[in-house]
NUBANU-705031 format. One record per residue (C-alpha): residue number from 1; residue in one letter; x, y, z. Coordinates in pm, whole numbers. Each point is the difference from the previous one (the first is absolute). Layout:
// NUBANU-705031
{NUM, 'A', {X, Y, Z}} ...
//
This chain:
// NUBANU-705031
{1, 'M', {-1688, 1533, -1365}} {2, 'K', {371, 74, 21}} {3, 'L', {88, 155, 333}} {4, 'V', {-211, -40, 311}} {5, 'T', {-26, 303, 222}} {6, 'P', {88, -34, 369}} {7, 'A', {-366, 33, 97}} {8, 'A', {-95, -297, -218}} {9, 'A', {300, -215, 86}} {10, 'A', {-174, -160, 296}} {11, 'L', {-258, -153, -236}} {12, 'L', {239, -141, -258}} {13, 'I', {21, -379, -4}} {14, 'L', {328, -162, -111}} {15, 'G', {119, -357, -19}} {16, 'V', {64, -28, 374}} {17, 'G', {-303, 185, 135}} {18, 'A', {-92, 359, 67}} {19, 'V', {263, 270, 5}} {20, 'P', {27, 138, 355}} {21, 'A', {-214, 305, 75}} {22, 'I', {290, 245, 10}} {23, 'A', {25, 360, -102}} {24, 'D', {306, -16, -226}} {25, 'T', {-50, -284, -250}} {26, 'T', {-22, -2, -380}} {27, 'T', {-52, -289, -242}} {28, 'A', {77, -14, -374}} {29, 'T', {-206, -250, -202}} {30, 'F', {114, 130, -345}} {31, 'E', {-358, 17, -126}} {32, 'P', {-109, 240, -278}} {33, 'P', {-59, 286, -36}} {34, 'A', {233, 86, 290}} {35, 'F', {282, -203, -162}} {36, 'G', {71, -34, -368}} {37, 'V', {179, -287, -175}} {38, 'G', {374, 60, -48}} {39, 'S', {261, 164, 216}} {40, 'V', {-108, 44, 362}} {41, 'D', {228, 301, 41}} {42, 'G', {-197, 307, 111}} {43, 'Q', {-327, -190, 45}} {44, 'R', {-158, 69, 337}} {45, 'D', {324, 65, 190}} {46, 'W', {191, -294, -155}} {47, 'A', {351, 51, -142}} {48, 'A', {191, -228, -240}} {49, 'T', {270, 160, -218}} {50, 'G', {216, -300, -98}} {51, 'N', {-19, -182, -334}} {52, 'Y', {-110, -344, 120}} {53, 'D', {-260, -265, -79}} {54, 'Y', {-285, 135, 213}} {55, 'G', {-315, 211, -15}} {56, 'V', {-379, 2, 35}} {57, 'V', {-170, -265, -218}} {58, 'A', {-354, -104, -88}} {59, 'N', {-81, -332, 166}} {60, 'S', {-97, -314, -189}} {61, 'G', {-64, -312, 205}} {62, 'A', {126, 167, 318}} {63, 'P', {-157, -72, 342}} {64, 'S', {-329, 183, 52}} {65, 'K', {145, 187, 300}} {66, 'F', {244, 168, -243}} {67, 'G', {-279, 167, -197}} {68, 'R', {47, 132, -353}} {69, 'Q', {358, 126, 34}} {70, 'S', {314, -82, 199}} {71, 'F', {367, 91, 18}} {72, 'R', {228, -252, -179}} {73, 'I', {374, -41, 66}} {74, 'S', {260, -250, -119}} {75, 'S', {372, -60, 49}} {76, 'Q', {75, -8, -375}} {77, 'K', {209, 310, 63}} {78, 'T', {147, 67, 345}} {79, 'S', {195, 275, 172}} {80, 'G', {133, 95, 341}} {81, 'S', {-110, 360, -59}} {82, 'F', {-287, 158, 188}} {83, 'D', {-201, 126, -298}} {84, 'W', {-257, -279, 28}} {85, 'A', {-366, 29, 99}} {86, 'F', {-78, 191, 320}} {87, 'S', {-358, -36, 125}} {88, 'Q', {-229, 272, 123}} {89, 'H', {108, 131, 340}} {90, 'A', {-169, 20, 337}} {91, 'S', {-35, 362, 106}} {92, 'N', {213, -62, 309}} {93, 'E', {339, -169, 17}} {94, 'A', {69, -263, 267}} {95, 'G', {333, -68, 167}} {96, 'E', {227, 85, 291}} {97, 'A', {34, 356, -130}} {98, 'S', {-380, 41, -14}} {99, 'N', {-277, 24, 256}} {100, 'H', {-160, -296, -180}} {101, 'D', {163, -327, 103}} {102, 'R', {-193, -253, -211}} {103, 'F', {-23, -60, -376}} {104, 'A', {-228, -256, -169}} {105, 'A', {-11, -90, -368}} {106, 'E', {-134, -284, -211}} {107, 'F', {-33, -109, -362}} {108, 'S', {-145, -291, -196}} {109, 'F', {182, -176, -283}} {110, 'Q', {-56, -274, -259}} {111, 'A', {265, -182, -208}} {112, 'L', {-56, 22, -376}} {113, 'G', {40, -257, -280}} {114, 'A', {203, -317, 37}} {115, 'E', {258, -38, 278}} {116, 'V', {338, 153, -88}} {117, 'D', {274, -90, 246}} {118, 'G', {146, 312, 161}} {119, 'S', {-277, 243, -97}} {120, 'H', {-20, 243, 291}} {121, 'F', {-82, 341, 145}} {122, 'S', {35, 159, 343}} {123, 'V', {-201, 240, 216}} {124, 'S', {140, 222, 279}} {125, 'P', {-133, 269, 234}} {126, 'D', {173, 324, -106}} {127, 'R', {-31, 378, 8}} {128, 'G', {31, 56, -377}} {129, 'D', {379, 9, -50}} {130, 'G', {113, -362, 40}} {131, 'A', {62, 14, 377}} {132, 'R', {-156, -343, 55}} {133, 'M', {-85, -105, 356}} {134, 'S', {-115, -358, -68}} {135, 'Y', {-16, -244, -291}} {136, 'V', {-206, -285, -149}} {137, 'R', {90, -172, -328}} {138, 'L', {-234, -225, -198}} {139, 'E', {194, -249, -215}} {140, 'E', {-122, -275, -234}} {141, 'Q', {151, -345, 50}} {142, 'A', {-106, -342, -121}} {143, 'D', {-204, -72, 315}} {144, 'G', {-182, 335, 18}} {145, 'V', {54, 367, 82}} {146, 'H', {253, 32, 284}} {147, 'V', {-33, 295, 240}} {148, 'F', {334, 132, 131}} {149, 'F', {20, 245, 292}} {150, 'I', {319, 193, 79}} {151, 'D', {81, 183, 323}} {152, 'W', {318, 135, 164}} {153, 'T', {138, -95, 340}} {154, 'G', {320, 68, 195}} {155, 'T', {166, 328, 92}} {156, 'G', {322, 167, -108}} {157, 'S', {219, -214, -225}} {158, 'A', {-217, -304, 83}} {159, 'A', {-304, 146, -180}} {160, 'Q', {-116, -255, -257}} {161, 'Q', {-278, -72, -246}} {162, 'N', {-215, -310, 59}} {163, 'E', {-210, -161, -272}} {164, 'H', {-286, -232, 97}} {165, 'D', {-209, -218, -234}} {166, 'I', {-331, 37, 185}} {167, 'A', {-255, -163, -233}} {168, 'T', {-58, -186, -327}} {169, 'L', {-329, 100, -165}} {170, 'D', {-225, -150, -268}} {171, 'R', {69, 207, -314}} {172, 'S', {-342, -71, -152}} {173, 'V', {-194, 212, 251}} {174, 'P', {36, 360, 130}} {175, 'H', {159, 74, 337}} {176, 'T', {18, 301, 234}} {177, 'V', {313, 109, 189}} {178, 'K', {-15, 246, 291}} {179, 'F', {272, 194, 185}} {180, 'D', {-64, 118, 357}} {181, 'M', {297, 204, 128}} {182, 'Q', {39, 128, 357}} {183, 'F', {282, 255, 43}} {184, 'V', {170, 27, 340}} {185, 'D', {267, 255, 94}} {186, 'G', {351, -144, 11}} {187, 'P', {175, -280, -194}} {188, 'S', {-100, -363, -49}} {189, 'N', {-355, 32, 130}} {190, 'D', {-236, 81, -290}} {191, 'V', {-256, -276, -61}} {192, 'V', {-109, -102, -350}} {193, 'K', {-280, -253, -49}} {194, 'V', {-72, -146, -344}} {195, 'S', {-334, -172, -57}} {196, 'I', {-104, -201, -305}} {197, 'D', {-367, -54, -82}} {198, 'G', {-98, 112, 349}} {199, 'A', {240, -226, 195}} {200, 'L', {321, 117, 169}} {201, 'A', {296, -139, -201}} {202, 'T', {295, 147, 191}} {203, 'T', {107, 261, 255}} {204, 'G', {336, 175, -38}} {205, 'T', {156, 342, 26}} {206, 'S', {41, 295, -237}} {207, 'W', {301, 132, -190}} {208, 'E', {75, 262, 268}} {209, 'N', {339, -158, 82}} {210, 'Y', {102, 16, -366}} {211, 'F', {-39, 378, 0}} {212, 'R', {162, 41, 344}} {213, 'Y', {302, -228, -40}} {214, 'V', {55, -59, -373}} {215, 'E', {-94, 334, -158}} {216, 'G', {50, 207, 315}} {217, 'N', {-312, 204, -81}} {218, 'P', {-311, 95, 200}} {219, 'V', {-270, -267, -3}} {220, 'P', {-262, 107, -258}} {221, 'N', {-377, 16, 36}} {222, 'V', {-237, -175, -241}} {223, 'N', {-336, 87, -155}} {224, 'R', {-33, -206, -324}} {225, 'L', {121, -313, -183}} {226, 'I', {261, -45, -272}} {227, 'I', {-71, -282, -248}} {228, 'Q', {305, -109, -201}} {229, 'A', {197, -283, -163}} {230, 'R', {365, -3, 104}} {231, 'G', {271, -262, -48}} {232, 'S', {25, -232, -300}} {233, 'A', {-226, 58, -301}} {234, 'T', {-233, -283, -104}} {235, 'D', {-9, -151, -349}} {236, 'F', {-369, -35, -89}} {237, 'G', {75, -120, -355}} {238, 'A', {-288, 70, -239}} {239, 'T', {-254, 58, 280}} {240, 'P', {-216, 303, -91}} {241, 'P', {3, 295, 243}} {242, 'E', {-350, -68, 132}} {243, 'Q', {115, -344, 122}} {244, 'R', {328, 110, 161}} {245, 'G', {58, 48, 373}} {246, 'F', {-274, 87, 247}} {247, 'L', {-316, 206, 42}} {248, 'V', {-11, 227, 309}} {249, 'D', {-321, 155, 135}} {250, 'N', {-176, 142, 308}} {251, 'V', {310, 185, 124}} {252, 'T', {-73, 149, 343}} {253, 'V', {223, 218, 220}} {254, 'G', {-71, 174, 330}} {255, 'T', {105, 98, 351}} {256, 'P', {-240, -194, 230}} {257, 'D', {96, 204, 306}} {258, 'D', {-136, 319, -161}} {259, 'Q', {-331, 39, 180}} {260, 'G', {5, 378, 38}} {261, 'P', {68, 202, 318}} {262, 'Q', {-135, -136, 326}} {263, 'G', {-260, 215, 168}} {264, 'P', {26, 106, 365}} {265, 'G', {-114, -255, 257}} {266, 'G', {-337, 54, 158}} {267, 'S', {-37, 62, 371}} {268, 'S', {-55, -302, 228}} {269, 'G', {-352, -53, 127}} {270, 'D', {-88, -12, 372}} {271, 'T', {46, -333, 175}} {272, 'G', {-335, -156, 90}} {273, 'A', {-91, -95, 360}} {274, 'T', {78, -352, 116}} {275, 'G', {-311, -213, 29}} {276, 'A', {-104, -171, 329}} {277, 'T', {120, -355, 65}} {278, 'G', {-286, -253, -15}} {279, 'A', {-80, -231, 297}} {280, 'A', {160, -347, 1}} {281, 'G', {-245, -289, -54}} {282, 'A', {-54, -268, 267}} {283, 'T', {200, -323, -19}} {284, 'G', {-216, -300, -102}} {285, 'A', {-26, -319, 206}} {286, 'I', {233, -291, -82}} {287, 'G', {-190, -294, -149}} {288, 'G', {31, -352, 142}} {289, 'A', {229, -253, -169}} {290, 'A', {-176, -258, -216}} {291, 'A', {66, -373, 60}} {292, 'R', {250, -165, -240}} {293, 'G', {-152, -258, -231}} {294, 'A', {140, -353, -46}} {295, 'T', {274, -53, -260}} {296, 'G', {-131, -175, -314}} {297, 'A', {155, -316, -145}} {298, 'T', {282, 37, -255}} {299, 'G', {-120, -80, -354}} {300, 'P', {187, -238, -235}} {301, 'V', {280, 136, -220}} {302, 'G', {-115, 48, -360}} {303, 'P', {201, -121, -304}} {304, 'A', {269, 236, -137}} {305, 'G', {-113, 208, -299}} {306, 'A', {187, -8, -333}} {307, 'A', {262, 279, -37}} {308, 'S', {-112, 262, -255}} {309, 'A', {224, 99, -292}} {310, 'A', {3, 357, 127}} {311, 'S', {136, -105, 342}} {312, 'T', {285, -212, -142}} {313, 'A', {105, 214, -297}} {314, 'S', {285, 244, 46}} {315, 'P', {-79, 368, -54}} {316, 'K', {67, 122, -354}} {317, 'L', {282, 253, -10}} {318, 'V', {49, 268, -264}} {319, 'G', {345, 133, -88}} {320, 'N', {204, -283, 157}} {321, 'G', {189, -93, -317}} {322, 'A', {304, 113, -191}} {323, 'R', {-33, 376, -57}} {324, 'T', {205, 246, -203}} {325, 'V', {82, 364, 70}} {326, 'H', {161, 238, -249}} {327, 'V', {249, 270, 93}} {328, 'A', {-125, 337, -125}} {329, 'R', {160, 189, -286}} {330, 'R', {126, 351, 77}} {331, 'P', {2, 289, -247}} {332, 'H', {347, 92, -136}} {333, 'Q', {165, -272, 209}} {334, 'R', {126, -341, -111}} {335, 'F', {-78, -298, 218}} {336, 'V', {318, -166, 130}} {337, 'S', {-95, -264, 256}} {338, 'A', {-238, -85, 282}} {339, 'R', {-21, -219, 307}} {340, 'A', {-312, -89, 191}} {341, 'T', {-89, -160, 332}} {342, 'L', {-312, -145, 161}} {343, 'R', {5, 2, 379}} {344, 'G', {382, 10, 0}} {345, 'K', {53, -274, -262}} {346, 'R', {145, 72, -345}} {347, 'L', {-225, -49, -301}} {348, 'K', {87, -112, -352}} {349, 'V', {55, 301, -230}} {350, 'R', {45, -24, -376}} {351, 'G', {36, 337, -169}} {352, 'R', {-299, 210, 114}} {353, 'T', {-206, -310, 91}} {354, 'I', {-19, -123, 360}} {355, 'T', {-144, -344, 81}} {356, 'V', {-186, -25, 332}} {357, 'D', {-98, -354, 110}} {358, 'L', {-303, 22, 231}} {359, 'R', {-89, -370, -18}} {360, 'G', {-89, -139, 341}} {361, 'R', {-21, 349, 153}} {362, 'E', {-267, 84, 256}} {363, 'P', {-255, 275, -76}} {364, 'G', {147, 345, 57}} {365, 'N', {201, 284, -157}} {366, 'Y', {349, -59, -136}} {367, 'N', {218, 305, -66}} {368, 'V', {262, -38, -272}} {369, 'R', {283, 246, 63}} {370, 'I', {187, 104, -316}} {371, 'V', {331, 184, -27}} {372, 'A', {56, 101, -365}} {373, 'R', {299, 174, -158}} {374, 'Y', {-34, 238, -296}} {375, 'R', {268, 177, -197}} {376, 'K', {-75, 367, -71}} {377, 'A', {98, 190, -313}} {378, 'D', {305, 148, 176}} {379, 'G', {128, -349, 82}} {380, 'T', {-81, 3, 370}} {381, 'V', {-196, -287, 153}} {382, 'R', {-320, 66, 195}} {383, 'V', {-138, -250, 252}} {384, 'V', {-380, -13, 34}} {385, 'R', {-173, -198, 276}} {386, 'T', {-363, -104, -48}} {387, 'T', {-246, -239, 163}} {388, 'R', {-259, -214, -184}} {389, 'N', {-279, -157, 203}} {390, 'L', {-130, -347, -93}} {391, 'S', {-272, -181, 191}} {392, 'V', {-138, -349, 56}} {393, 'T', {-372, -1, 77}} {394, 'V', {-271, -257, 74}} {395, 'A', {-252, -34, -283}} 
//
């Protein structure tokens, strides 16, 4: 089955549970005969006109939830153009310029082949022309697949892009990412929630301030996803196409607030008569006080018991050692320098590697604040502020 109709969407089970029972939801699973192997362009409302390393492929060794076919994409060839893969669209757009104020979308993915540092792709809510309103990038690094979320904050000339490294995922298993966007009239107040495998990973805002204050254009609506690979191309060496990049499947888009018109309210029923108050029961007699018995003799003190190993051993802590954090790469920008702090104290930084010494720390969350400088192609320097959360827990 390729595209699930709105009526059947409520019964479709994805990686994070059932799709909400909403009127305007469609899911693409890329299964035959609805989808054929090759270019996805023109197949069931999908569009993809660029010459890149992507398309519908027959699965071999893929997770069972991906079925017989999936969409594969790699960053072997990249571009900042908007001729990448646009998903099927929800029949209604959502946004401030629409009477639908909520957009939900999700997709599952699986890394292919051996780990290749820098292999990446991104997914954004869009309306079909590159007017992206949010952003998640999946990027291979030595310790797993990093999930980067970008939003925009600030008004006027202070409008800025913020990149957050929100998760590091096991590349050997499939994962599901979900957008839940709530659009609110006015600037700086849209709410974007990103969940991974059913758990909330971050809450931020949309790209509305980018369109208002950077482009100076009306804030666009959204009704689909764009799947693309921007930034630096990845050298996969002699890796065959079927082992490059990522598989993508179970792509779902919808407007959860679309429940159809509300019917007129029914008339209120008559108020029933108040029932009679029951009679109060009689107060019972107070019983006599019993005589106090004699105090017994105090028994001898017993010998002290041996202390158990469990009572004397210190709790085992996890994460309270020397940790490292890596400053993210940025497409088309050269890393210049970085500084980092932990609770106001400077940390040791060598290149893109930050050393965080959590030895002797109590259990809790420790936010590493990073200020990185990148040089853009035009020679200007861009400052990016991010926060990485480390934790010490009791085993």
